[in-house]
C-alpha angles and dihedrals in degrees: 000000000000091000092056092049091048090052091052092050092047090051093052088085089065091061091049092054100041101047142007089220090064091056095050101035125102106209148004147226145202149210148121140215136112108212134117123263112299117242101188112049131095128259120240093277107002133047119252112213124248090241097060144003105207120190117265123232096217138024107252116246116255118229118292103275134128098284122186124204107234098174145324134261126241088268093046101260119146121257105212134198136179134189122221124194130359132253147103094271108082125198121186118202127186136178142179098037081144111047095204094060093091098175089058092044090056095045096064094069091045090055091047091053093049095047093044086056089057105266093143119105122238114273095028130105116196121199115199129194103181098184117030090167108039093163090055090048091055093047095037090233133138093227131059123255090279092055094253123137101229090206090064095049102082125108100256121153088249096049111147114205122216137040115041092344094073129242093277138001112286091009089138119081092224094054092044092050092048092049092050092050092049090050092050093048095047099210126207090200133020124203121193119193118213140152123234134186089235096044155162102074142112122233120198123211121191117350094344103116093108092053093046091052093048093048096046096044091056096039092048090054085066099033115017091202091081117105142161116252118190092208135020090229104244136062116281107186113183094016125153092235093053093047100046099027105038103021100038099025098234114141109255124185118193109201111202116197123194111275089212091058136069131242088252091052090056099037101094092052094040092049091052092045094049092048090053092047092051090048089051091050090050090054104268123183112306093005127111108220118231112278095019122116110261 
């Protein structure tokens, strides 16, 4: 664990150099996919029909838990986080970095409900950010209100400035807030929830193969369509998985739901997969817990 936290602290200098927003921001976020806006998934609390995905007027309220405000979006909406459980093993989970991935948007509150009810193993602390991109959730768009893909806005070696990547790494308030929160939490594992046209699958970045195998084995017992994919299949410069997983060496698991399904469709498999991943992080059978000699 100490190695992961040290790598995050060492990388903080990158944010200070590559963008003023990184120096002033409070917290960060993650995600990955490259499809067009979904037209079939549910909203956070109400289903959106397959025929259309109209913009919302408000961001739906997450479940009643002890939420903290870790930053604000470009349009002034709160970015909220909550921690469930206590322990030295620390797992960071984020969702809705792309507002049009409605199955992922709806899964954050389901996880909050489950973890608030006590579904976190002993020795594990889970940090959840259910909506990294609240402006995109309201508008049902992949990008934030400034037209930037937040999952292309991290300080990776292959960051490409301009267009929907942003002018500089962590230029977006949502990405900067997410990054600050991740640094403060010091995770041993990061999980990013997305939705992909070819889902469901789990993609590991960095030393995350054990977690991918644990998640998919349990999820596939419920829904045999789940599989592990080593790569998403297209370039992702500036992505959260590349930055934390490949650049900093923290295990990152990107969980890609089916874009043609709903959060409720996926929930039994996701619940089983997340329980197995947390057990693996806690040091389940046959798994070396983070920070232990292996």
